[in-house]
N, C-alpha and C positions, 0 to 999 in steps of 0.2 A: 701244447704243440711245439714246444721248443725242441731244437735238435741240431744236427750237423748241417753244414752248408750244402748248397746245391752241388751236385756233381757236374763235371764238364759236359756230360751227355745231356743232363737235365737243362743246363743253361742253354745249350744249343737248341734243344727241342722246344723250349718255351721262350725263346728269345723275343718273339713279338709281344707276348704277354708281359714279360719282364719290363719291356720298354714302356708299357702302359701303367702297370701298378707296382713295379719295383721288385728287386730280388728277394727282399724280406717277405713281401706278401706271397710271392711264389713259393718260398720255402715253407711258409705256414700251410699253404695248400697241399704241398707234397707230403706233409706230416699229418694231415687230417684224416679222420675215419668217419665215413658216412653210412648210416643205416637207412635203408629204403624198404618200407613195408607196403605191399599192394602195388601191382604194376598194371597200368593201362596206358593209353596213348600219351597223356600229359606227363606221367612219371617217366615214360620212355624218353621223351624229349629232355626232361630234366637230367636224367642219368647220362645221356649222350653229352650234354653240355658240361657237366662237372668232370666226366672222364676225360674229355678233350682238354679241359682246363688244367688237369694234372693233379687231382686230389690223390692222397695216399692210398686209400682203399674204399671200396663200395661193397657193402653186404646187402644182398637182395633176399627178401622174404616174401614168397607167394607160392603156396603149394597147389594152387588151382591148376587143373589141366588146361593145356592150350586148346582152344576151340576155334571154329571159323569166325565167330564173333570177335575173338581176340585180335584177329588180323586187321580189323577195320581201321584202327588209328595207331596201332603199335608197329612201327617200322622196324623194330628189332626182331620181329618174327618173320622169317622167310615164308612165302606162300607155298610151301612144299611140305605135304604131310609126312613124307619120308624123313624130313629133317626134324619136325617137331612132334611127330606121333609118339604118344606115351610119355612125353616129358612135361614138366611143370613150367609155368610162366617164368619163374625165377631161373630155372636151368637154361631155357632157351635164350632168354635175355642176357644172361651171364655170358654165354658163348659169343653173342654178337658184340657186347660191350668190350670184351677183351681185344677184339680186332680194331676198335677205335683208337686204343692207346695201350700197348702192351706193358707200359711202365706202371700202369695203375693196377693194383690187385683187386680183382672182382671175384666175389665168392657168393655162395648160396648158404643160407641158414634155413633149416627145416623147422616147421612148427607154426603154431598160431600166435602171432605177436601180441594178441590180447592176453595171453596166459604167461608171457615171459615175466620173470621176476625183476625186481628193481636192479639187482646187480648186473643183469644182462646188458642193460643200457649204458652202464658205466664205461664200457669199452669204446664208446663213440663220442664224437664231438658234435655231431648233428644227427637228429632223428627226423625222418620224413615219413608220414603215414598217409595212405590214401585207401580208397575202397573200404572204409571203416565205419562202423556204427557209431552212434553218439556215445554210447557207454565206453567203447574202445578208445575213442579220442580222449575222453575224460580220464580214463584209467592210465593210458600211456603218458599223457601229459603230466599227471600227478606223480607217476613213477620217476620221470625225468627230473621233476622238481625236488624229489627226495634225495637226490645224489649230492655228494659233497662238492662236486665240481659242476660248473654251469654247462648244461647241454642244450644247444639250440634246438627248439622243437617247432615243427611245421606240419600243418595238415593241408592237403590240396584236394579239391574236388572239381570235376568238370561234368556238367550235365547238359546235354544238348549243346547250345551255343553260349553257355554261361560258365564262368569259372570262379573259384574262390580259393584264396590262400589265407591261412591263419598263421601268425607268427608269435612265438613266445620265446624271448631271449632273456627272461627274468630281469636281472639288473645288468644292463649292458653298457660298458664304457668304451669309448673310442675317441680318436683324435680326428679333428677336421681342420684341413689347411685351406686358407683363403687369403690371397694377397700377401703371401709370405708370412702370414700369422697362423699359428696353430692354436686351436681351441679344444680344450678337453670337454667332452660331452658325456652325459649319462642319461640313459633312458630306463624307465621302470615299466615292465610289461606285466599285464594281468595274465593269469592262467586262462585256459579255454573256458573253464567253469565260471570264473569270475566275469569274463568278457560277455558270455552269452546270458549272464544273469542280470545285466544292466537293463533296467526298465526301458521299454521302447519309447515311452513318452518323453524320456529325458534325452533321447538321441536327436541330432539335427534333423530338421524336416527333409533335407535333401539327401539323407543317408541312402545308400544304394538299396533299391528294392530287392536285389538279389540276396542281400543279407537276410532279410526277413523271410523270403521264400525258402531259402536253404534251411532256416531253423524249423520251419513248419514241416518240411519234408523229412528232415532228420528226426523230428519227434514222431511223425507218423510211422516211419520205418521201424523205429525203436518200439513203439507201442504194438505194432502188428507183427513184430518178430521177423521182419523182412531184411534181406541183405541189401546194402546200398545199391541203388540202380535197378532193383527188381520190380519196380512199380509199373503199372500199365493203365490204360485209359479207364479200366473198370474201377480203379482206386481213386479216380479224380473226385467223385462226390464226397468220399471220406476225407480226402485232403482239404477240400474246400470247407467242409464242416469244421475240421480242426483249425483251419486258418481263421475262421470267424471266432471260434472259441478263444484262440490265443490272442487275437487282436482285442477282443473284449477284456480279457484278463490283463492286458497291458494298457487298457484305457485309450485305445486308438480306434479309429474308424475301421469297419469291416472292409472298406475299400482301400485300406492301407497297402495291401498286397494285391496287385493286379491279377485277376483270375487267369488272364491270358499267359502271364509269366508262369504261374503254377502249372497250368496245363502243359506248357512247353517242357518244363522240368520233369513232369510226371511221365509224359508220353515219349519224350526224346531220350531214350535209354542209351543211345550211342553217342560217343564223343565226336565233335567236329574236328578233323585234323588241323585246320587253321587255328582253331581256338587252343588246341593242345600245344601247338608251336608257340603261341603267345604266352599262355599261362605257364607252360613248362620252362620257357625262356626266362620269364620274370622270376620264377622260383630259383632257377639256377643262378641268376644274377644276384639274388638276395643271399643265397647260401655262400657264394663266393665273397660277397661284401663282408659277411660276418666272420668268415674264416680268415680272410686277409686283413681285416680291420680297415678297409678302404671304402669310404662312402657312407651316406646316411641310410640306415636300414628302414624297411617298412615297419610302421607301427600302427595297427597290428593286424589289419585285414587288407587284402587286395582283391578287388572284384573286376571281372571283365564280362561285358555283355555285347555279343556280336551284333545285336540289332541296332545299336547306336555306335558301335565301334569304340566305346570308351573304356579305359582302364581307370579305376578309382581306388584311392587309398583312403581307408576310414580308420580313425583312431577311436575304437570302441572300448572305453574303460571308465572307471570312476574318475571324477574331476581331480582327486588328489594324486592319481597315477597318470595324469595327462602329460607330464613332462618327461 
């Protein structure tokens, strides 16, 4: 992301941000390229934040048609069918995002991101995927790791009043300044496959219950051939059965995952706008940290549960990768 200095216009536009994180960090942002696959309310919030921050480009991928349900938490879609009728989610959101910051290039890529080849992802510095199946998350993460350059990979999911962000920065080096002293730091991240393969019994007892519930629902959707978020109350018995089986396989109590939490995530198909704002805001903050090289990044999961109002960072990895 090395390149020319900020223009006079960019310096004036991003003056307040430059005062916070410096001109070099802002220059890195303006040269960065972000891929966003799958657009719902949380991702809309994220996109708005990074476009306002002044990244170089944002490429949107989501060929699904806009429906009335799409309007619930996605403020990028105007509630006027004459505006969005016949258009895809990425097309409508692209038009709205361009108005937030004309200096950021926002474009649309057609196709199913699960089928894109490894070389496609090489064009980007950051890849964010949402509305994706377990197999798609695993596949895209693996493709990003095969590239010769490091591509920051994120997944984000919001169901009902809960949200989850997964982060894979591979081997990430950054500088941390405190009391006029600069410390060089390095973090080693596991892949999504490695992280979710960690035996549950080895995780801290206070590990967020949202993590375990998300894994069960992910597995159920994959096994039943469902798209993310397409479950209903009729699926709850099957989800509870699978939950018991997964808990048993991981040598933990069947009560390890509260049934009430699973029921909320199964029946609450719509995102809560306040949760979208929080989780999308955190995701935007994390991506800006990594591009700018400013601040400690999340390693490697972030969870939010509106019932207790807590945001929790969990480091779910093998002990040898804990640093």
